[in-house]
C-alpha positions in Angstrom: 23.3 -21.2 6.6 21.0 -23.5 8.6 18.8 -25.9 6.5 15.3 -24.6 5.9 12.3 -26.8 5.2 8.9 -25.3 4.7 5.8 -27.3 5.6 4.4 -29.0 2.5 0.9 -30.4 2.8 -1.0 -31.9 0.0 -3.9 -29.6 0.7 -7.0 -29.7 -1.5 -9.1 -26.7 -2.3 -11.8 -26.0 0.3 -14.5 -27.0 -2.1 -12.9 -30.4 -2.5 -13.2 -31.1 1.2 -16.3 -31.9 3.3 -19.5 -33.6 2.3 -23.2 -32.5 1.7 -25.0 -31.8 4.9 -21.9 -31.3 7.0 -22.2 -28.2 9.1 -19.6 -26.3 11.2 -21.7 -23.3 12.3 -25.0 -22.8 14.1 -27.2 -20.3 12.3 -30.0 -18.3 13.9 -33.4 -19.8 14.0 -35.3 -18.3 11.1 -38.7 -18.2 12.9 -37.1 -16.6 15.9 -35.4 -14.0 13.7 -38.8 -13.2 12.1 -40.3 -12.7 15.6 -37.6 -10.3 16.6 -36.9 -8.3 13.5 -40.0 -9.0 11.4 -40.4 -10.5 7.9 -37.4 -9.5 5.7 -38.8 -8.8 2.3 -36.3 -9.4 -0.5 -37.2 -7.9 -3.9 -38.0 -10.6 -6.4 -35.5 -9.1 -8.8 -32.5 -9.9 -6.6 -33.7 -13.1 -5.0 -31.6 -16.2 -5.6 -33.1 -18.9 -7.8 -31.0 -21.5 -6.1 -29.0 -21.8 -2.9 -25.4 -20.4 -3.0 -22.7 -22.9 -3.8 -20.8 -23.0 -0.5 -18.4 -25.6 0.8 -20.0 -27.8 3.5 -17.5 -28.7 6.3 -17.3 -29.3 10.0 -15.5 -26.8 12.3 -12.5 -29.1 12.7 -12.1 -29.5 8.9 -12.1 -25.7 8.5 -9.5 -25.2 11.3 -7.3 -27.9 9.9 -7.5 -26.6 6.3 -6.5 -23.1 7.2 -3.9 -24.2 9.7 -2.2 -26.3 6.9 -2.4 -23.3 4.5 -0.8 -21.1 7.2 2.0 -23.5 7.8 2.8 -23.3 4.1 2.7 -19.5 4.0 5.0 -16.7 5.2 4.0 -13.4 6.7 5.2 -10.7 9.1 4.5 -13.0 12.0 7.1 -15.4 10.7 9.9 -13.0 10.0 11.0 -9.9 8.0 9.1 -9.1 4.8 11.4 -6.5 3.3 9.3 -5.6 0.2 10.7 -2.2 -0.8 8.0 0.4 -1.3 5.3 -2.0 0.0 6.4 -1.6 3.6 5.2 -4.7 5.3 5.2 -3.7 8.9 4.7 -5.8 12.0 1.0 -5.4 13.1 0.8 -4.8 16.9 -1.7 -7.1 18.6 -3.1 -4.3 20.8 -4.4 -2.6 17.6 -5.9 -5.9 16.5 -7.9 -6.1 19.7 -9.3 -2.6 19.3 -9.9 -2.6 15.6 -11.8 -5.9 15.7 -13.7 -5.1 18.9 -17.2 -6.5 18.7 -18.6 -3.1 19.4 -17.1 -1.9 16.1 -17.6 -4.7 13.6 -21.3 -4.8 14.2 -21.9 -1.2 13.4 -24.0 -0.3 10.4 -23.1 2.7 8.1 -26.7 3.9 8.1 -27.3 4.0 11.8 -28.0 7.2 13.6 -24.9 9.4 14.2 -25.9 9.8 17.8 -25.3 6.1 18.4 -21.7 6.2 17.2 -20.3 9.3 18.8 -17.3 7.5 20.3 -16.2 6.2 16.9 -16.8 9.5 15.2 -14.7 11.3 17.9 -11.8 8.9 17.2 -12.1 9.5 13.5 -12.2 13.3 14.1 -9.0 13.1 16.1 -7.3 10.9 13.5 -8.1 13.4 10.7 -6.4 16.1 12.8 -3.4 13.9 13.6 -2.8 12.8 10.1 -3.1 16.3 8.7 -0.6 17.5 11.3 1.9 14.6 10.5 2.0 15.6 6.9 1.7 19.4 7.4 -1.7 19.8 5.8 -4.9 21.6 6.9 -7.9 19.3 6.0 -8.1 15.5 5.7 -10.6 13.0 4.4 -10.5 9.4 5.5 -12.8 8.4 2.7 -10.5 6.6 0.1 -10.4 2.8 0.5 -6.7 2.2 -0.4 -3.4 3.8 -1.3 -4.1 3.8 -5.0 -7.6 5.0 -4.3 -6.1 7.9 -2.4 -3.9 8.6 -5.4 -6.9 8.8 -7.7 -8.7 11.0 -5.2 -5.7 13.4 -5.1 -5.5 13.6 -8.9 -9.2 14.2 -9.1 -8.8 17.1 -6.7 -6.2 18.5 -9.1 -8.6 18.1 -12.0 -11.5 19.8 -10.1 -9.1 22.6 -9.0 -8.3 23.5 -12.7 -11.9 22.9 -13.7 -13.2 25.5 -11.2 -10.6 28.0 -12.4 -11.8 27.5 -16.0 -8.4 26.2 -17.2 -8.9 22.5 -17.5 -8.9 22.7 -21.3 -5.2 23.7 -21.2 -4.1 21.9 -18.0 -3.8 18.5 -19.6 -0.6 17.0 -18.2 0.6 15.4 -15.0 4.4 15.1 -14.6 5.7 11.9 -12.9 9.4 11.3 -12.2 10.8 7.9 -13.3 11.6 7.2 -9.6 8.0 7.7 -8.5 5.7 5.1 -6.9 4.5 2.6 -9.5 0.8 3.4 -9.6 1.2 7.2 -10.1 1.1 7.1 -13.9 -2.0 4.9 -13.8 -3.8 7.2 -11.4 -3.0 10.3 -13.5 -4.2 8.5 -16.7 -7.4 7.4 -15.0 -8.2 11.0 -14.1 -7.9 11.9 -17.8 -4.4 13.5 -17.9 -1.5 12.9 -20.2 1.4 11.5 -18.3 4.8 13.1 -18.8 7.8 11.3 -17.3 11.0 13.1 -16.2 14.3 11.2 -15.5 16.4 11.0 -12.4 20.0 12.2 -12.3 22.9 10.1 -11.2 22.6 11.7 -7.8 19.1 10.1 -7.4 17.3 13.5 -7.5 14.9 14.5 -10.2 16.8 15.9 -13.2 16.0 19.6 -12.6 16.9 20.7 -16.1 14.7 18.0 -17.6 11.9 19.0 -15.3 12.2 22.7 -16.4 12.0 21.6 -20.0 8.5 20.0 -19.6 6.8 22.3 -17.0 4.6 24.8 -18.7 1.1 26.2 -19.2 -0.2 22.7 -19.9 1.1 21.3 -16.5 -1.7 20.5 -14.1 0.4 19.0 -11.4 3.4 16.9 -10.4 3.1 13.6 -8.5 6.2 12.7 -6.6 7.3 10.3 -3.9 9.7 11.7 -1.3 11.8 9.9 -0.4 11.7 8.3 -3.8 11.7 4.5 -4.6 15.5 4.8 -4.6 15.2 5.5 -0.9 16.7 9.0 -1.5 15.3 12.3 -0.2 14.6 14.8 -3.0 17.1 17.5 -2.1 15.7 20.2 -4.5 12.0 19.8 -3.4 11.6 23.5 -2.5 12.9 24.6 -5.9 10.6 22.0 -7.6 7.6 23.3 -5.6 8.3 26.9 -6.5 8.7 26.0 -10.2 5.3 24.2 -10.3 3.5 27.0 -8.5 4.8 29.5 -10.9 2.6 27.8 -13.5 -0.4 27.4 -11.1 0.2 23.6 -11.0 -0.4 21.6 -7.9 2.2 19.5 -6.1 1.0 16.0 -5.1 2.8 13.9 -2.4 2.6 10.2 -2.6 2.7 8.9 1.0 4.1 5.5 0.1 7.5 6.3 1.7 6.4 8.5 4.7 8.0 6.0 7.0 11.4 7.4 6.1 10.7 11.0 7.1 7.8 10.9 9.6 8.4 13.2 12.6 11.3 14.9 10.8 9.9 16.4 7.7 6.4 17.3 6.5 5.2 17.4 2.9 3.2 20.5 3.7 6.4 22.3 4.7 8.1 21.3 1.5 5.5 23.1 -0.7 3.1 20.2 -1.4 -0.6 21.0 -1.8 -2.0 17.5 -1.6 -0.8 14.3 0.2 -2.2 10.8 0.4 -1.3 8.5 3.3 -0.9 4.7 3.1 -2.4 3.5 6.5 -1.1 0.0 5.9 2.4 1.1 5.4 3.2 3.9 7.8 0.7 3.1 10.5 0.9 -0.7 10.8 -2.5 -1.9 9.7 -2.3 -5.3 7.9 -1.3 -5.1 4.2 -2.8 -7.2 1.5 -5.4 -10.0 1.5 -7.9 -7.9 -0.5 -8.7 -5.3 2.2 -10.1 -3.5 3.9 -7.7 -0.7 3.1 -7.5 3.0 3.7 -5.8 5.9 1.9 -6.6 9.2 3.6 -6.0 12.4 1.5 -5.0 15.7 3.1 -4.7 19.1 1.5 -3.5 22.6 2.2 -6.6 24.8 2.4 -5.4 27.2 -0.2 -7.9 29.5 -2.0 -9.3 28.2 -5.2 -11.9 30.8 -5.9 -11.8 33.9 -3.7 -15.1 35.3 -5.0 -17.0 32.2 -3.9 -14.7 31.5 -1.0 -13.9 28.0 -2.3 -10.8 26.3 -0.8 -9.0 23.2 -1.7 -10.5 21.4 1.3 -13.9 21.9 -0.3 -12.9 19.7 -3.2 -12.0 16.6 -1.1 -14.2 13.5 -1.8 -16.4 11.6 0.6 -17.5 12.3 4.1 -15.5 14.3 6.7 -16.1 14.2 10.4 -16.9 17.6 11.9 -17.9 18.8 15.4 -21.2 20.5 15.6 -20.7 23.1 18.4 -24.4 24.0 18.5 -25.6 20.4 19.0 -22.5 19.4 20.9 -21.9 16.3 18.8 -19.8 14.8 16.0 -21.4 14.3 12.6 -20.5 13.4 9.1 -20.4 16.2 6.6 -21.1 15.0 3.1 -19.5 16.2 -0.1 -20.5 19.7 -1.1 -21.3 21.2 -4.5 -17.7 21.5 -5.6 -16.4 18.2 -4.1 -15.2 15.5 -6.4 -18.0 13.5 -4.8 -18.1 10.0 -3.4 -15.5 7.5 -4.5 -17.1 4.6 -2.6 -20.1 4.0 -0.5 -20.4 5.7 2.9 -17.8 7.2 5.1 -14.6 5.1 5.2 -13.1 1.7 6.1 -12.9 2.2 9.8 -11.1 -1.0 10.9 -7.7 -0.1 9.4 -8.3 3.5 10.5 -8.8 2.4 14.1 -5.6 0.4 13.8 -3.8 3.6 12.7 -5.4 5.5 15.6 -4.2 3.0 18.1 -0.7 3.0 16.6 -0.4 6.8 16.7 -1.8 7.0 20.2 0.5 4.2 21.4 3.6 5.8 19.8 3.0 9.4 20.5 5.0 12.2 18.7 8.4 11.1 20.1 7.6 7.5 19.2 6.8 8.3 15.6 10.2 10.1 15.3 11.8 7.0 16.8 10.1 4.9 14.1 11.8 7.0 11.4 15.2 6.9 13.2 15.2 3.2 13.5 13.9 2.5 9.9 16.6 4.8 8.5 19.4 3.4 10.7 18.5 -0.2 9.8 18.4 0.7 6.0 21.8 2.3 6.1 23.3 -0.5 8.2 22.1 -3.1 5.7 23.5 -1.0 2.8 26.8 -0.8 4.6 26.9 -4.6 5.0 26.3 -5.0 1.3 28.9 -2.5 0.2 31.5 -4.0 -2.0 30.0 -7.5 -2.1 30.8 -9.2 -5.4 27.9 -9.3 -7.8 25.9 -6.4 -6.3 25.9 -2.7 -6.6 23.9 0.3 -5.3 23.2 2.6 -8.2 22.2 6.3 -8.0 23.3 8.7 -5.3 26.6 7.1 -4.6 27.8 7.9 -1.1 24.4 9.3 0.0 22.5 8.0 3.0 19.3 6.2 2.3 16.0 6.7 4.1 13.4 3.9 4.4 14.8 1.6 1.8 17.8 0.8 -0.4 17.8 -0.6 -4.0 20.5 -3.1 -4.6 21.2 -4.2 -8.2 22.3 -7.7 -9.2 23.3 -6.3 -12.6 27.0 -7.3 -12.2 26.1 -10.8 -11.3 23.6 -11.1 -14.2 26.1 -9.8 -16.7 29.1 -11.8 -15.4 27.6 -15.2 -14.7 23.9 -15.0 -15.8 22.4 -15.1 -12.3 19.6 -12.6 -12.2 17.6 -10.7 -9.5 14.9 -13.3 -9.8 17.4 -16.1 -9.1 18.7 -14.1 -6.0 15.1 -13.8 -4.8 14.5 -17.5 -5.2 17.7 -18.2 -3.2 16.4 -16.1 -0.4 13.2 -18.1 -0.3 15.2 -21.3 -0.2 16.8 -20.1 3.0 13.4 -19.3 4.6 13.8 -15.5 4.0 11.2 -13.4 2.3 12.5 -11.9 -1.0 12.5 -8.1 -1.6 10.6 -6.3 -4.4 12.4 -7.2 -7.6 12.7 -5.4 -10.9 11.3 -2.2 -9.5 12.0 0.7 -9.9 12.3 0.1 -13.6 15.3 2.5 -13.8 17.5 0.1 -11.9 18.5 -3.0 -13.8 18.1 -6.3 -11.9 16.7 -4.3 -9.0 16.3 -5.8 -5.4 14.4 -3.1 -3.6 14.9 -3.8 0.1 13.1 -2.3 3.1 13.4 -3.4 6.7 11.0 -1.5 9.0 11.8 -0.2 12.4 10.9 -3.4 14.3 13.6 -5.6 12.7 16.5 -6.8 14.8 20.2 -6.4 13.9 20.4 -10.2 13.9 17.8 -10.5 11.2 19.5 -7.8 9.1 22.8 -9.5 9.4 21.3 -12.9 8.6 19.7 -11.5 5.4 23.0 -9.9 4.3 24.9 -13.1 4.9 22.5 -15.1 2.7 22.9 -12.5 -0.1 26.6 -12.9 0.2 26.3 -16.7 0.2 24.1 -16.5 -3.0 26.8 -14.5 -4.7 29.5 -17.0 -3.7 27.4 -19.9 -5.0 26.6 -18.0 -8.2 30.2 -17.4 -9.1 31.2 -21.0 -8.3 28.3 -22.7 -10.1 25.9 -20.4 -12.0 23.6 -23.3 -12.8 22.7 -24.0 -9.1 20.7 -20.7 -8.5 18.5 -21.6 -11.5 17.2 -24.6 -9.5 16.0 -22.6 -6.5 13.9 -22.8 -4.4 14.2 -26.4 -3.4 13.0 -26.2 0.2 9.7 -24.4 -0.1 6.2 -25.9 -0.3 6.0 -24.7 -4.0 9.1 -24.9 -6.3 10.0 -22.5 -9.1 7.0 -21.9 -11.3 6.9 -21.3 -15.0 6.2 -17.6 -14.9 4.9 -17.1 -18.5 2.7 -20.2 -18.2 1.4 -19.1 -14.8 0.3 -15.8 -16.3 -1.2 -17.2 -19.4 -5.1 -17.0 -19.6 -5.2 -20.7 -20.5 -3.9 -21.7 -17.1 -5.3 -19.0 -14.8 -8.4 -19.9 -12.8 -9.4 -16.8 -10.9 -12.5 -18.3 -9.3 -13.8 -21.7 -8.3 -16.5 -21.6 -11.1 -13.8 -20.9 -13.7 -11.6 -23.7 -12.3 -14.5 -26.2 -12.5 -15.3 -25.2 -16.1 -11.7 -25.6 -17.1 -11.6 -29.1 -15.5 -14.7 -30.0 -17.4 -13.3 -28.7 -20.6 -16.1 -26.2 -21.0 -13.7 -23.2 -21.4 -10.1 -22.9 -22.5 
């Protein structure tokens, strides 16, 4: 393994740089702005009593600061980020150019619809494309993130039973133990009791356990397919039939759509609702606080035949429709039975434009190729790790994986005390990004690994070689992995201490107060 050395700058916080009066940007002339747009009258109740506390730096100081931080960081532009279930895809630059076009980022959500017909047309087409990809009928682009889309979907389930006058008895949402991690939280936030069902050794939902908990109180089932084990739920049609017998809705978590896109559609499996993670399957950047997008699509099944209410009428937010009479696209707001607005205005259009560009660039055949390559890479990696001392692949022995594979370092932990966390630190020490660890919870010492379709065979092989090297070192000298990482800009941190309120400073103001001893 070649020696890795990450850049290590002694970089202060941005507030600790610069000096009063130092300026790195030219602001518009206030008097000229008044002449053009008129006097801006800010209500006294929201006026600042003092100027905002902003850092004062020159342009070159800002550039150097963020360049130094970038050199100490790692992202998809540096190499693979195989975070299982989080799906850190490469972000194509053509999409960057379009999504951050100056004609888009200056738009205002309240401007006249007639002035944004081009954008609305793209969003109209994206709604149709996404609905088709997941086999649904109606789609809203309104939710601002994947977990937001989850909540939207569960709120639709809640409203469905409310309109049918059965919410008092439909109190439970079933979630498999192999589901995406935020599912239980979303169900609980929507007011449901969460009922967990286990997985069998084959990696599928334990069907007998599921049958034992499905009943008149079941409002719905949230399931990720493929699951976080990277396995396709082979009995999904039977599960859908079982849920529908009790008038419960089947919800599809789109976290792992990258493993079946173009080959299987949730709507064809019996799902009623599906959310889509734009940042996972359709390549928009992931993380950094947003903006995000989590569209939700539904089968337009009848909810109330007398009032002609369909499931699509329950969707939150605005939906783009085409007005035949006026010959224009417009935003249709939430109707009387909708779950309403979950955020301000229409949607986060920047990540949605990214997805639009990605789908348009790939086309139907390209999207199928994405799935083929992602699945092929995953199974190649699993094959490379087969039989390697210290690791195992639990659940579904002998089955092909889809988008990801969950390794377990349990044998290594039990035999020499080297844990999944130690393995992750060993990967970092070699300049490789670690996988998701300790999830799913049903796998002890889990290393959930997902290489997306753009990774090369050389990178996959390099990753597997380092995992084998870590195993070899662990069995020769178990104390050595406890020291990793040694070659990164930040060494191994004290995790309990780092998470203790006494040491956490979430904002600059809190940091200053802690330094002054004003708060503990």
